[in-house]
VOBA-1610 file (N, C-alpha, C; in pm, whole numbers, padded with zeros to 5 digits, always signed):
BEGIN
Met-02499-02881-00598Met-02475-02781-00654Met-02319-02781-00668Thr-02269-02710-00800Thr-02113-02690-00781Thr-02069-02566-00737Val-01942-02570-00714Val-01864-02450-00683Val-01915-02320-00754Ile-01887-02334-00893Ile-01948-02244-00985Ile-02069-02186-00958Glu-02159-02283-00966Glu-02303-02255-00948Glu-02337-02180-00823Val-02283-02213-00722Val-02291-02150-00576Val-02245-02011-00578Leu-02138-01983-00645Leu-02064-01869-00637Leu-02143-01766-00726Lys-02212-01806-00820Lys-02294-01722-00896Lys-02408-01667-00821Leu-02480-01769-00764Leu-02609-01743-00691Leu-02554-01644-00589Ala-02465-01662-00484Ala-02449-01578-00379Ala-02367-01438-00439Ser-02305-01439-00544Ser-02250-01335-00569Ser-02372-01220-00625Asp-02469-01299-00696Asp-02574-01217-00725Asp-02681-01186-00614His-02692-01244-00523His-02769-01222-00404His-02709-01108-00313Leu-02589-01104-00307Leu-02502-01020-00223Leu-02505-00867-00290Ala-02503-00874-00446Ala-02505-00758-00504Ala-02652-00701-00484Lys-02757-00742-00475Lys-02876-00703-00458Lys-02883-00638-00315His-02782-00678-00223His-02781-00631-00064His-02673-00549-00065Ser-02630-00466-00161Ser-02568-00355-00154Ser-02381-00373-00150Ser-02368-00504-00160Ser-02231-00515-00179Ser-02166-00469-00284Asp-02040-00388-00272Asp-01993-00343-00407Asp-01876-00435-00441Ser-01867-00540-00364Ser-01750-00636-00394Ser-01817-00785-00367Ser-01934-00791-00457Ser-02012-00920-00411Ser-01923-01040-00451Arg-01876-01066-00593Arg-01806-01166-00616Arg-01690-01189-00532Leu-01601-01113-00491Leu-01484-01133-00403Leu-01557-01191-00294Asp-01660-01102-00213Asp-01696-01156-00098Asp-01768-01306-00118Ala-01825-01323-00203Ala-01868-01476-00256Ala-01779-01562-00213Glu-01655-01543-00297Glu-01534-01630-00307Glu-01476-01654-00153Leu-01456-01522-00090Leu-01379-01537+00041Leu-01466-01611+00146Leu-01596-01606+00139Leu-01672-01663+00224Leu-01716-01835+00177Leu-01683-01873+00038Leu-01695-01993+00019Leu-01551-02072+00048Ala-01442-01981+00038Ala-01320-02043+00065Ala-01315-02087+00236Asp-01382-01990+00298Asp-01377-02019+00437Asp-01468-02138+00474Ala-01564-02129+00423Ala-01661-02238+00444Ala-01613-02379+00393Leu-01540-02405+00305Leu-01461-02516+00270Leu-01333-02544+00298Lys-01279-02427+00391Lys-01148-02449+00434Lys-01047-02468+00320Val-01041-02392+00231Val-00965-02401+00111Val-00932-02263+00082Ser-00817-02251-00010Ser-00774-02121-00046Ser-00858-02064-00157Arg-00863-01959-00202Arg-00957-01895-00321Arg-00891-01964-00416Ile-00765-01973-00457Ile-00706-02040-00587Ile-00767-02154-00592Asp-00794-02251-00487Asp-00858-02390-00493Asp-00986-02368-00552Leu-01058-02268-00513Leu-01206-02260-00586Leu-01201-02262-00737Tyr-01098-02180-00792Tyr-01083-02178-00946Tyr-01046-02321-00987Leu-00958-02365-00937Leu-00922-02531-00979Leu-01008-02621-00966Lys-01126-02585-00870Lys-01214-02712-00862Lys-01374-02672-00874Phe-01386-02582-00988Phe-01502-02527-01001Phe-01641-02636-01025Asp-01596-02745-01058Asp-01710-02843-01088Asp-01742-02932-00976Arg-01660-02884-00865Arg-01656-02969-00751Arg-01822-02970-00689Leu-01883-03074-00651Leu-02005-03073-00596Leu-01983-03047-00442Leu-02089-02966-00351Leu-02095-02928-00232Leu-02162-03029-00149Thr-02130-03063-00043Thr-02238-03152+00027Thr-02353-03049+00112Glu-02429-03109+00168Glu-02544-03030+00199Glu-02490-02967+00342Ala-02394-03024+00408Ala-02346-02957+00524Ala-02284-02810+00489Glu-02190-02832+00380Glu-02135-02730+00324Glu-02181-02613+00281Leu-02306-02650+00224Leu-02406-02581+00165Leu-02453-02479+00275Ser-02489-02553+00378Ser-02569-02501+00519Ser-02474-02411+00555Thr-02331-02423+00577Thr-02261-02328+00627Thr-02240-02209+00536Tyr-02234-02231+00427Tyr-02200-02121+00341Tyr-02325-02028+00320Arg-02443-02089+00317Arg-02559-02006+00325Arg-02574-01923+00436Ala-02544-01968+00562Ala-02537-01888+00688Ala-02445-01768+00659Leu-02321-01791+00624Leu-02234-01688+00610Leu-02266-01561+00514Val-02316-01635+00415Val-02372-01533+00308Val-02490-01441+00351Ala-02572-01516+00427Ala-02683-01439+00503Ala-02629-01336+00578Arg-02548-01358+00645Arg-02463-01255+00777Arg-02441-01152+00680Arg-02355-01184+00564Arg-02294-01063+00485Arg-02381-00994+00441Ala-02514-01050+00407Ala-02613-00965+00324Ala-02658-00870+00426Lys-02673-00919+00558Lys-02710-00801+00654Lys-02616-00704+00697Gly-02504-00704+00640Gly-02420-00600+00650Gly-02284-00636+00744Glu-02270-00753+00783Glu-02145-00808+00859Glu-02021-00785+00761Pro-01894-00758+00825Pro-01790-00728+00740Pro-01752-00869+00706Val-01698-00902+00600Val-01629-01012+00555Val-01530-01065+00655Ala-01451-00977+00694Ala-01321-00992+00795Ala-01387-01079+00931Tyr-01503-00984+00985Tyr-01537-01066+01085Tyr-01600-01213+01055Leu-01651-01216+00959Leu-01697-01366+00939Leu-01606-01465+00890Val-01481-01421+00831Val-01382-01537+00827Val-01286-01503+00936Gly-01276-01405+01008Gly-01146-01410+01115Gly-01039-01335+01065His-01003-01310+00975His-00884-01236+00930His-00909-01146+00822Lys-00797-01070+00796Lys-00783-00958+00694Lys-00657-00957+00649Glu-00615-00928+00542Glu-00462-00906+00455Glu-00456-00732+00465Phe-00352-00703+00534Phe-00304-00559+00504Phe-00164-00557+00523Met-00124-00480+00414Met+00023-00467+00375Met+00096-00616+00366Ala+00013-00685+00282Ala+00034-00815+00247Ala+00064-00915+00363Leu+00024-00869+00469Leu+00036-00951+00583Leu-00089-00994+00635Glu-00115-01095+00696Glu-00239-01182+00756Glu-00250-01133+00902Phe-00399-01070+00920Phe-00409-01022+01068Phe-00531-01087+01124Glu-00541-01149+01244Glu-00669-01174+01312Glu-00761-01059+01318Val-00903-01061+01288Val-00979-00967+01313Val-01094-01030+01385Thr-01138-00941+01472Thr-01289-00983+01540Thr-01346-00838+01564Pro-01483-00844+01608Pro-01533-00740+01620Pro-01509-00648+01742Ala-01398-00668+01804Ala-01342-00597+01902Ala-01255-00468+01851Val-01223-00495+01710Val-01112-00407+01644Val-01190-00353+01513Leu-01128-00257+01480Leu-01179-00206+01323Leu-01101-00305+01230Val-01164-00345+01093Val-01115-00380+01002Val-01015-00317+00942Pro-00887-00359+00921Pro-00787-00285+00855Pro-00804-00252+00719Asn-00805-00112+00694Asn-00843-00038+00563Asn-00716-00030+00488Pro-00729-00058+00351Pro-00610-00025+00259Pro-00585+00128+00237Asp-00664+00215+00290Asp-00635+00347+00284Asp-00512+00393+00410Thr-00514+00316+00509Thr-00406+00318+00592Thr-00285+00286+00539Glu-00279+00207+00446Glu-00134+00164+00419Glu-00059+00292+00361Val-00110+00396+00335Val-00014+00514+00280Val+00043+00521+00393Leu-00001+00542+00535Leu+00052+00594+00657Leu+00169+00500+00684Val+00154+00355+00670Val+00271+00269+00693Val+00355+00291+00623Gln+00337+00288+00477Gln+00438+00288+00375Gln+00531+00416+00409Arg+00487+00540+00439Arg+00538+00630+00494Arg+00657+00630+00607Ala+00579+00551+00694Ala+00647+00533+00826Ala+00756+00440+00809Val+00755+00341+00724Val+00851+00260+00676Val+00967+00325+00616Ala+00917+00407+00530Ala+01020+00479+00464Ala+01108+00580+00558Ile+01052+00648+00624Ile+01118+00737+00709Ile+01202+00675+00821Ala+01174+00534+00878Ala+01252+00462+00937Ala+01384+00400+00864Arg+01337+00368+00733Arg+01457+00321+00676Arg+01561+00410+00651Glu+01508+00547+00617Glu+01595+00631+00581Glu+01692+00699+00694Ala+01627+00650+00813Ala+01708+00718+00954Ala+01842+00635+00950Gly+01833+00500+00921Gly+01966+00445+00930Gly+02014+00408+01062Arg+01923+00421+01143Arg+01978+00377+01275Arg+01848+00319+01360Pro+01858+00275+01481Pro+01750+00223+01553Pro+01616+00337+01590Gln+01520+00318+01567Gln+01406+00414+01579Gln+01303+00361+01705Arg+01251+00454+01772Arg+01163+00437+01844Arg+01011+00481+01801Val+00905+00408+01780Val+00806+00435+01719Val+00670+00395+01818Ala+00579+00513+01805Ala+00468+00494+01866Ala+00353+00443+01776Asp+00242+00358+01804Asp+00136+00336+01761Asp+00016+00358+01846Val-00028+00492+01828Val-00146+00520+01924Val-00275+00473+01900Gly-00375+00416+01943Gly-00483+00342+01917Gly-00455+00213+01802Thr-00395+00142+01860Thr-00347+00035+01772Thr-00453-00066+01729Gly-00541-00097+01805Gly-00638-00179+01760Gly-00586-00309+01727Ser-00577-00389+01619Ser-00553-00494+01580Ser-00401-00516+01589Gly-00308-00411+01597Gly-00188-00410+01595Gly-00123-00399+01452Cys-00219-00383+01350Cys-00201-00375+01198Cys-00062-00285+01171Ile-00074-00171+01225Ile+00010-00044+01185Ile+00154-00108+01244Ala+00131-00126+01385Ala+00261-00148+01449Ala+00336-00284+01382Ile+00256-00364+01369Ile+00313-00483+01323Ile+00400-00480+01177Ala+00308-00407+01083Ala+00368-00394+00958Ala+00477-00300+00971Ile+00489-00203+01030Ile+00621-00121+01053Ile+00705-00190+01087Ala+00691-00273+01203Ala+00819-00360+01245Ala+00858-00459+01138His+00753-00518+01085His+00798-00625+01001His+00889-00553+00848Tyr+00849-00463+00809Tyr+00899-00411+00700Tyr+01041-00305+00738Ala+01051-00255+00842Ala+01156-00168+00893Ala+01219-00240+01001Pro+01326-00335+01016Pro+01387-00389+01115Pro+01470-00302+01199Asn+01460-00197+01192Asn+01556-00113+01293Asn+01475-00026+01385Val+01319-00068+01370Val+01241-00006+01480Val+01213-00100+01591Glu+01166-00037+01733Glu+01102-00078+01808Glu+00946-00026+01826Val+00864-00061+01866Val+00735-00018+01856Val+00654-00033+01977Trp+00586+00076+02032Trp+00499+00059+02148Trp+00385+00098+02107Ala+00276+00015+02109Ala+00168+00014+02052Ala+00057+00025+02153Gly-00003+00134+02176Gly-00132+00147+02280Gly-00262+00170+02225Asp-00343+00143+02310Asp-00494+00123+02293Asp-00563+00139+02437Ile-00690+00197+02434Ile-00758+00233+02562Ile-00831+00096+02579Ser-00855+00020+02488Ser-00952-00102+02482Ser-00849-00221+02495Ala-00899-00312+02626Ala-00824-00419+02646Ala-00852-00530+02565Asp-00990-00545+02532Asp-01040-00636+02423Asp-00954-00630+02295Ser-00930-00496+02261Ser-00852-00482+02113Ser-00685-00534+02135Leu-00637-00494+02277Leu-00503-00543+02298Leu-00494-00699+02297Glu-00597-00768+02333Glu-00602-00892+02327Glu-00582-00953+02187Val-00660-00899+02083Val-00648-00935+01951Val-00517-00905+01899Ala-00471-00768+01917Ala-00314-00727+01888Ala-00222-00818+01941Ala-00239-00881+02066Ala-00128-00948+02120Ala-00124-01065+02063Arg-00236-01134+02011Arg-00220-01258+01925Arg-00156-01238+01778Asn-00205-01126+01723Asn-00166-01080+01598Asn+00025-01051+01600Val+00072-01010+01715Val+00208-00995+01735Val+00283-01130+01757Ser+00211-01241+01818Ser+00252-01342+01831Ser+00275-01418+01706Arg+00166-01424+01610Arg+00136-01457+01495Arg+00261-01435+01408His+00287-01301+01404His+00409-01247+01327His+00543-01246+01391Ser+00571-01330+01522Ser+00713-01373+01581Ser+00768-01215+01613Leu+00699-01114+01669Leu+00759-00993+01686Leu+00738-00937+01822Glu+00742-01031+01922Glu+00712-01008+02077Glu+00826-00938+02128Gly+00968-00938+02103Gly+01051-00847+02123Gly+01057-00708+02087Arg+00981-00689+01978Arg+01000-00556+01902Arg+00871-00463+01916Val+00765-00539+01953Val+00631-00456+01955Val+00584-00505+02078His+00570-00363+02136His+00514-00387+02308His+00387-00312+02311Leu+00313-00359+02389Leu+00150-00337+02400Leu+00126-00284+02531Val+00049-00161+02519Val+00048-00086+02642Val-00102-00032+02648Cys-00176-00064+02764Cys-00293-00017+02772Cys-00308+00149+02833Gly-00384+00224+02749Gly-00396+00380+02817Gly-00451+00479+02730Asp-00471+00579+02760Asp-00518+00678+02669Asp-00400+00730+02599Leu-00422+00774+02457Leu-00335+00807+02379Leu-00206+00784+02400Met-00106+00895+02432Met+00035+00862+02476Met+00053+00856+02618Thr-00049+00846+02699Thr-00002+00875+02861Thr+00069+00763+02900Gln+00044+00650+02855Gln+00108+00521+02918Gln+00246+00481+02845Leu+00258+00550+02730Leu+00382+00493+02655Leu+00496+00572+02703Pro+00605+00493+02742Pro+00728+00527+02799Pro+00817+00617+02710Gly+00877+00709+02764Gly+00992+00773+02694Gly+00941+00860+02562Thr+01063+00903+02486Thr+01027+00986+02368Thr+01041+00896+02243Phe+01004+00956+02125Phe+00993+00877+02013Phe+01027+00945+01892Asp+01086+00873+01780Asp+01152+00917+01676Asp+01014+00947+01575Leu+00917+00837+01578Leu+00783+00885+01501Leu+00684+00835+01595Val+00578+00900+01568Val+00449+00882+01638Val+00331+00853+01515Cys+00268+00717+01518Cys+00172+00715+01444Cys+00051+00688+01460Ala-00067+00707+01403Ala-00207+00689+01482Ala-00312+00687+01374Asn-00405+00591+01363Asn-00524+00587+01320Asn-00630+00593+01409Leu-00681+00720+01458Leu-00766+00741+01582Leu-00903+00739+01510Pro-00993+00727+01583Pro-01145+00768+01527Pro-01134+00903+01506Tyr-01209+00921+01372Tyr-01247+01058+01327Tyr-01367+01068+01265Val-01458+01002+01279Val-01597+01007+01210Val-01681+01107+01308Pro-01747+01198+01266Pro-01850+01273+01330Pro-01955+01208+01382Ala-02007+01218+01494Ala-02116+01148+01555Ala-02229+01176+01463Gly-02307+01070+01429Gly-02454+01093+01356Gly-02426+01100+01186Lys-02285+01085+01143Lys-02289+01085+01003Lys-02313+00934+00966Ala-02394+00956+00840Ala-02459+00818+00793Ala-02329+00722+00739Leu-02312+00599+00752Leu-02206+00512+00732Leu-02266+00389+00657Ala-02202+00329+00571Ala-02234+00191+00536Ala-02270+00100+00626Arg-02362-00003+00629Arg-02390-00088+00730Arg-02255-00175+00781Glu-02169-00221+00682Glu-02061-00290+00722Glu-01955-00192+00825Val-01962-00073+00787Val-01888-00003+00883Val-01952+00032+01011Val-02080+00055+01029Val-02138+00074+01155Val-02150-00054+01225Ala-02142-00165+01160Ala-02109-00304+01249Ala-01970-00300+01321Gln-01885-00202+01296Gln-01756-00200+01363Gln-01763-00132+01492Pro-01676-00158+01591Pro-01685-00081+01717Pro-01703+00077+01713Ala-01807+00122+01774Ala-01817+00260+01771Ala-01706+00338+01827Arg-01666+00277+01930Arg-01555+00377+01993Arg-01433+00381+01927Ala-01423+00296+01793Ala-01293+00303+01716Ala-01346+00392+01587Leu-01452+00436+01581Leu-01476+00518+01474Leu-01534+00660+01505Phe-01603+00697+01615Phe-01659+00811+01629Phe-01576+00910+01728Ala-01549+01048+01704Ala-01479+01128+01787Ala-01580+01256+01779Glu-01530+01338+01893Glu-01604+01463+01937Glu-01572+01575+01834Gln-01596+01681+01845Gln-01541+01815+01772Gln-01567+01792+01640Glu-01692+01733+01571Glu-01696+01700+01440Glu-01588+01580+01364Gly-01530+01499+01462Gly-01463+01396+01420Gly-01308+01443+01454Ala-01271+01559+01487Ala-01133+01594+01503Ala-01085+01599+01648Gly-01176+01560+01731Gly-01129+01591+01879Gly-01005+01496+01928Leu-01001+01358+01885Leu-00884+01280+01944Leu-00755+01303+01868Val-00768+01336+01732Val-00656+01354+01669Val-00606+01490+01708Thr-00683+01582+01730Thr-00619+01737+01772Thr-00567+01717+01922Arg-00615+01628+02001Arg-00560+01582+02123Arg-00432+01536+02124Leu-00417+01436+02039Leu-00295+01371+02019Leu-00177+01488+01976Leu-00211+01547+01851Leu-00116+01671+01832Leu-00081+01756+01948Ala-00166+01768+02035Ala-00118+01870+02144Ala-00029+01802+02255Gln-00044+01657+02246Gln+00037+01577+02351Gln+00203+01567+02266Ala+00183+01519+02132Ala+00292+01480+02069Ala+00432+01546+02070Pro+00424+01701+02067Pro+00566+01764+02059Pro+00645+01750+02195Ala+00595+01712+02312Ala+00659+01694+02423Ala+00722+01549+02410Arg+00645+01463+02345Arg+00723+01314+02331Arg+00784+01268+02234Leu+00836+01364+02147Leu+00933+01350+02040Leu+01062+01372+02035Ser+01155+01291+01999Ser+01273+01308+01996Ser+01341+01410+01890Pro+01447+01481+01921Pro+01470+01597+01818Pro+01469+01565+01656Gly+01401+01636+01582Gly+01333+01587+01446Gly+01260+01487+01443Gly+01200+01459+01529Gly+01075+01344+01531Gly+00971+01382+01444Arg+00869+01301+01404Arg+00769+01307+01316Arg+00664+01226+01362Val+00525+01285+01326Val+00387+01239+01360Val+00327+01218+01232Leu+00270+01122+01224Leu+00181+01065+01088Leu+00036+01016+01150Val-00062+01118+01114Val-00203+01068+01180Val-00283+01081+01055Glu-00378+00948+01051Glu-00458+00930+00928Glu-00595+01044+00996Leu-00665+01083+00880Leu-00783+01167+00880Leu-00853+01137+00775Asp-00966+01228+00793Asp-01078+01233+00667Asp-01051+01364+00619Pro-01064+01400+00480Pro-01076+01518+00431Pro-01152+01623+00502Ser-01270+01594+00570Ser-01354+01682+00647Ser-01282+01750+00766Ile-01197+01691+00839Ile-01146+01737+00946Ile-01009+01800+00912Leu-00961+01772+00804Leu-00821+01845+00774Leu-00777+01974+00805Ala-00892+02085+00780Ala-00860+02227+00850Ala-00840+02214+01002Ala-00916+02148+01068Ala-00901+02149+01218Ala-00757+02080+01256Val-00739+01973+01197Val-00609+01908+01209Val-00499+01989+01200Val-00485+02063+01066Val-00365+02148+01041Val-00379+02282+01136Asp-00491+02330+01176Asp-00490+02438+01276Asp-00417+02382+01408Ala-00433+02248+01456Ala-00374+02176+01579Ala-00257+02155+01549Ala-00183+02163+01430Ala-00042+02112+01408Ala+00044+02250+01426Arg-00015+02362+01461Arg+00062+02503+01432Arg+00189+02479+01534Gly+00190+02422+01608Gly+00306+02412+01698Gly+00438+02318+01644Phe+00398+02273+01539Phe+00521+02190+01490Phe+00581+02275+01380Ala+00731+02240+01352Ala+00790+02323+01267Ala+00721+02306+01122Gly+00657+02210+01072Gly+00611+02214+00923Gly+00510+02109+00926His+00433+02091+00828His+00344+01965+00804His+00316+01949+00653Thr+00318+01844+00604Thr+00254+01805+00473Thr+00131+01704+00467Val+00069+01676+00375Val-00059+01611+00347Val-00035+01474+00252Leu-00062+01383+00284Leu-00026+01250+00187Leu-00179+01204+00158Arg-00172+01184+00033Arg-00296+01138-00036Arg-00304+00981-00043Asp-00440+00919-00036Asp-00436+00765-00055Asp-00443+00732-00210Leu-00471+00607-00227Leu-00477+00538-00369Leu-00608+00625-00445Gly-00690+00661-00356Gly-00816+00712-00451Gly-00786+00868-00443Gly-00676+00922-00414Gly-00651+01046-00424Gly-00704+01145-00315His-00747+01086-00218His-00812+01169-00108His-00710+01203-00010Glu-00699+01329+00043Glu-00628+01370+00180Glu-00636+01270+00290Arg-00546+01192+00315Arg-00563+01093+00410Arg-00480+01103+00523Val-00343+01149+00526Val-00269+01157+00628Val-00197+01283+00646Leu-00204+01338+00768Leu-00101+01466+00813Leu+00036+01408+00866Glu+00147+01451+00790Glu+00282+01434+00837Glu+00329+01563+00905Thr+00362+01569+01008Thr+00404+01685+01083Thr+00571+01656+01134Trp+00634+01759+01170Trp+00776+01726+01199Trp+00811+01837+01306Ser+00901+01819+01395Ser+00935+01905+01502Ser+01059+01961+01468
//
């Protein structure tokens, strides 16, 4: 079978199993199976696959059809135009989170001086690393309660040669992060327990998805901690789901003000507060 024939079959199969990006999934998995780039697939549509290659590819497609995220199957994911290692120990970086990073980078650049940034619940490290990459004046302390997540983050920090500017710390929220910060960023769990989720979301670590108080528990606890850890004029950026916005805004009453940023889909996604 040729590349184009295999892609058509795999795409149709994945579409029947509720993938809303079946063609992209099929291409990413085939590129991984063949150890080539996606562009190489388009340049070699008539290439015949060996039996060993077909076997490897069929196994990947079967796992994807059962709901495993593509990022776990191929071991990496692009975020903010940067490549990150991803394993089942961490959440898959989500494009919705890019609005938070873009705002953090803008704040840091506008400051025009060195900035101390905290990334609370760093997971794969994608937020901390992307901010440090695009804002050269920042130094980031990235914390997570999961040692397994921090191992992935450490490899990503090394991958992007940011060991001197992104420091990893194990601890609950901000308790182990040193000093005060000009900017605190967080993409914490905010899904209420029992909420129905897509299979590929459920396949991700529950500790990084679900929170008490209908999903608002960790975000509101961070907002209670943050004022004492901010430098004068410091800001906080927290990702949220629109369903917990009211509870989060209420928890931000101790700040001087707040605004809400929307993601590319137009949904209320990030609360920005300032001291």
